[in-house]
C-alpha positions in Angstrom: 50.9 37.9 61.4 49.2 35.2 63.5 51.3 32.7 65.9 50.2 29.9 63.2 51.3 32.1 60.0 54.6 32.8 62.1 55.2 28.9 62.5 54.3 28.4 58.7 56.6 30.9 57.7 59.4 29.6 60.0 59.1 25.8 58.6 58.9 27.4 54.6 61.8 29.7 55.6 63.8 26.3 57.1 63.0 23.7 54.1 63.9 26.3 51.6 67.1 27.3 53.1 68.3 23.7 53.5 67.1 22.6 49.9 69.8 25.2 48.3 72.5 25.0 51.1 72.1 22.0 53.1 75.5 20.2 53.6 76.2 16.6 52.4 76.9 14.0 54.5 77.3 10.3 53.5 74.0 9.6 56.1 72.1 12.3 54.0 72.7 10.2 51.1 71.0 6.9 51.9 67.6 5.9 53.0 68.9 2.6 54.8 68.0 2.5 58.2 71.1 0.7 59.5 73.6 3.3 57.9 71.3 6.2 59.4 71.0 4.2 62.9 74.8 4.0 63.0 75.3 7.7 62.4 73.0 8.6 64.8 74.8 6.5 67.3 78.3 7.5 66.5 77.2 11.2 66.7 76.2 11.0 70.0 78.8 12.7 72.3 81.2 12.9 69.1 81.9 16.0 66.7 80.7 15.5 63.0 84.5 15.7 61.6 85.7 12.9 63.9 82.4 10.6 62.7 83.3 11.5 58.7 87.0 10.2 59.8 85.1 6.7 60.9 81.8 6.5 59.2 82.9 4.8 55.6 85.1 2.4 56.8 83.1 1.3 59.7 80.3 0.9 57.3 82.4 -1.0 54.9 83.1 -3.7 58.0 79.6 -3.8 59.1 77.3 -3.0 56.1 74.6 -4.5 57.6 72.9 -5.3 61.0 73.6 -9.1 60.3 77.5 -7.9 60.2 77.6 -6.5 63.8 75.2 -9.1 65.3 77.8 -11.9 63.9 80.5 -10.2 65.6 82.1 -10.6 69.0 81.8 -8.2 71.8 86.0 -7.7 71.3 85.7 -7.2 67.7 82.7 -4.3 68.1 84.3 -2.6 70.8 88.0 -2.7 68.9 86.2 -1.2 65.7 84.6 1.6 68.2 88.3 2.6 69.3 88.9 6.4 69.1 85.0 7.1 69.2 84.8 6.7 73.1 81.6 6.1 75.0 81.7 2.4 74.4 78.5 1.7 75.7 77.1 3.0 72.5 78.6 -0.1 70.1 77.1 -2.3 72.9 73.9 -1.1 72.4 74.1 -0.8 68.9 75.6 -4.5 68.4 72.3 -5.4 70.6 69.6 -3.7 68.5 71.1 -5.1 65.5 70.9 -8.8 66.8 67.4 -7.9 68.0 66.3 -6.3 64.5 67.9 -9.9 63.1 66.2 -11.8 65.3 62.8 -10.2 65.3 62.5 -8.4 62.1 65.0 -10.8 59.5 67.3 -7.6 59.4 64.6 -5.1 58.3 63.7 -2.2 60.5 60.0 -1.7 61.7 58.4 1.5 60.7 56.4 2.2 63.8 57.9 3.9 66.4 56.9 1.9 69.5 58.2 -1.3 68.0 61.7 0.5 67.1 61.8 2.0 70.6 61.6 -1.6 71.9 65.2 -2.0 70.5 68.0 -1.9 72.6 69.6 1.7 72.9 66.6 3.1 70.5 64.9 6.1 72.4 62.5 8.7 71.4 64.9 10.5 69.7 66.7 7.7 67.5 63.4 6.3 66.5 62.3 9.6 65.5 65.3 9.9 63.2 64.9 6.5 61.9 61.3 7.2 60.9 62.0 10.5 59.3 65.5 10.1 57.9 64.9 6.6 56.5 61.2 6.3 56.0 60.5 10.0 55.5 57.4 9.6 58.1 56.5 12.7 60.5 58.2 12.1 63.4 59.6 15.3 65.7 63.1 15.6 66.8 65.0 17.7 69.4 68.7 17.2 69.8 70.8 19.9 71.2 71.0 21.8 68.2 67.1 21.9 67.6 66.8 22.6 71.1 68.9 25.9 70.8 67.2 26.8 67.5 63.3 26.4 69.0 64.5 27.8 72.3 65.8 31.2 70.6 63.0 31.2 67.7 60.1 31.8 70.6 62.6 33.5 73.1 61.7 30.9 75.7 63.6 30.6 78.8 62.2 27.6 80.3 65.0 25.5 81.2 65.6 23.4 78.2 66.8 20.0 80.2 63.9 20.3 82.8 60.8 17.9 81.8 58.8 20.9 81.3 61.1 22.2 79.0 61.4 19.0 77.1 57.6 18.9 76.5 57.7 22.1 75.2 60.5 21.4 72.9 58.7 18.6 71.4 55.3 19.9 71.4 57.0 22.7 69.3 59.1 20.8 67.2 56.0 19.0 66.3 54.2 22.3 65.7 56.9 23.5 63.2 57.3 19.8 61.3 56.7 19.9 57.7 54.6 16.6 57.5 55.0 16.6 53.5 58.9 16.2 54.0 59.5 15.7 57.4 63.3 14.3 56.4 64.2 17.9 54.7 62.6 19.5 57.7 64.8 18.0 60.7 67.8 18.2 58.7 67.2 21.8 58.4 66.0 22.3 61.9 69.5 20.8 63.3 71.7 22.0 60.6 70.4 25.5 61.7 72.0 24.7 64.9 75.3 23.4 63.4 75.7 26.4 61.2 74.0 29.9 62.2 72.7 29.2 65.5 75.5 28.4 67.3 76.0 28.6 71.2 78.6 31.7 71.2 78.1 34.5 68.3 75.1 33.1 66.5 75.2 34.8 63.0 72.0 36.2 63.5 72.3 38.4 59.9 72.4 35.4 57.6 70.0 33.1 59.6 67.0 31.9 57.2 64.7 32.6 60.0 66.0 36.1 61.2 62.6 37.8 60.2 60.5 35.3 62.2 63.2 34.8 65.6 61.8 36.4 68.7 65.4 36.0 70.5 66.2 39.5 72.5 69.3 38.1 73.4 70.1 34.6 71.8 73.4 33.6 73.4 71.6 33.6 76.8 69.6 30.5 75.4 68.8 28.0 75.8 68.5 27.8 79.5 69.7 24.9 81.4 70.1 24.0 84.8 73.4 23.8 86.5 75.6 20.8 86.0 77.8 19.5 88.9 81.2 20.5 89.2 84.0 18.9 87.4 85.9 16.0 89.6 89.3 16.2 89.4 91.0 12.5 90.0 94.9 11.5 89.5 95.3 7.8 88.6 98.8 5.8 89.1 98.9 3.4 86.2 102.0 0.8 85.4 103.3 -0.2 81.6 105.0 -3.5 82.8 106.5 -5.1 79.7 108.7 -7.8 80.0 109.3 -11.0 77.6 106.2 -12.5 78.4 104.1 -9.7 76.8 102.5 -6.8 78.7 100.5 -6.5 81.9 96.9 -5.6 81.4 93.6 -6.3 82.8 90.4 -7.0 81.3 87.4 -4.6 83.1 85.1 -6.7 84.5 80.9 -6.4 84.1 79.6 -3.3 85.3 83.2 -1.1 84.7 83.1 1.8 82.5 85.1 0.0 80.1 83.8 -3.5 80.5 85.2 -6.0 78.2 88.4 -3.9 77.3 91.8 -4.3 78.1 93.8 -1.6 80.2 97.1 -1.0 81.8 96.9 -1.7 85.5 96.2 0.9 87.8 97.8 1.1 91.6 98.1 3.6 94.2 100.8 6.5 94.6 102.5 4.2 97.6 103.3 1.1 95.3 104.7 3.2 92.5 107.0 5.2 94.4 110.3 5.0 93.1 109.6 3.7 89.6 110.5 5.7 86.7 107.6 7.9 85.5 107.0 7.9 81.7 104.9 10.8 81.4 101.9 13.0 82.3 98.6 12.5 80.7 95.6 14.8 80.9 92.0 13.9 79.7 88.3 14.4 80.2 85.4 11.7 80.5 82.1 13.1 81.1 82.4 15.4 84.5 85.8 14.1 85.4 89.1 15.7 84.8 91.8 13.0 85.1 95.4 13.5 85.5 97.2 10.1 84.5 100.6 9.4 86.0 102.3 6.2 83.9 105.1 4.8 85.5 107.6 1.9 83.8 108.5 -1.6 85.1 109.9 -4.7 84.0 109.4 -6.6 87.0 107.4 -9.7 86.6 106.5 -9.8 90.0 104.0 -6.8 89.5 101.3 -8.9 88.2 98.3 -8.9 90.4 95.4 -11.8 90.3 93.3 -10.9 87.9 95.9 -9.1 85.5 97.4 -11.1 82.7 100.3 -11.1 80.2 99.3 -10.6 76.5 102.0 -10.1 73.6 102.0 -6.9 71.8 100.7 -8.4 68.5 97.8 -10.0 70.0 97.2 -6.9 72.4 96.9 -4.6 69.0 93.8 -6.8 68.1 92.1 -6.7 71.5 89.8 -3.4 72.4 91.5 -0.9 74.8 90.7 2.6 75.4 92.5 5.3 73.8 94.3 7.0 76.3 95.9 3.4 77.0 96.6 2.5 73.4 98.5 5.8 72.8 100.6 5.2 75.6 101.5 1.8 74.6 102.4 3.0 71.2 104.1 5.7 72.3 106.2 3.8 74.8 106.2 0.3 73.4 110.0 0.7 72.3 111.0 2.4 75.7 113.7 -0.2 77.7 112.0 -1.1 81.0 114.2 -0.8 84.0 
């Protein structure tokens, strides 16, 4: 079998498998480019089950680009709570406003024009072209990269410049140009089902006859990641009859435009009751948060404000802070 014949066989095997076994998701049941863009943005850094829990309700609130374009930034951020990585919804809102202003709310069918929209890069433009318009555009996400490197037993680091070029070229070679929507869905779904990072189910893989991987778990090769950084934060839950003491995050900060509980140094929280220890991760940071209680109005510092609990419930706040408020809101402050 020549390499060209092998490529054709892989393409046929993938599309046939997906047509009979492909999973059904809300974003696969539509050709609406807005609904597809929302799903693609949500699925960045977020698992499919987590997105499924939020997608339908979010789309009901913002069913068109105009609906999100007309929302305030606070409304957009509040709607995204629990999904994390809030720059995504800012970019999505900016893209919605651009589509409404430049194209009357209709997405262009051109890769170059799509990539000029805020937050839309090569992958997302390709996803819109193939999933919304069924136009031939190669797609390489983490799942597709894993499948492609294993199929060819390719040990080029997948996250290197050369690796990314090779993966895109290979995705374009395999692409079924008559049915790009089906093929791209199949390629990514294979990485979500059989071609898993650990313990891939090679026996049931529809491409097993054409796969060259000798040690699939060793692929893809990636460059070493920077080590995790551990941080300890000393935060304050200060509740008085005036409300809860919070700080709105300034432009340039990670939670820009969102409200958070005030941060202090270890010395200024000495002697305050410790409410809890909270552990969570953000990208490469492992954070241990120590939350202290106070009812002293003198704790307020410039830039911080008192907000009533009913009002605060409507304002955007990062999930760790929201969880603490809901957990301790009725805890007596000393």
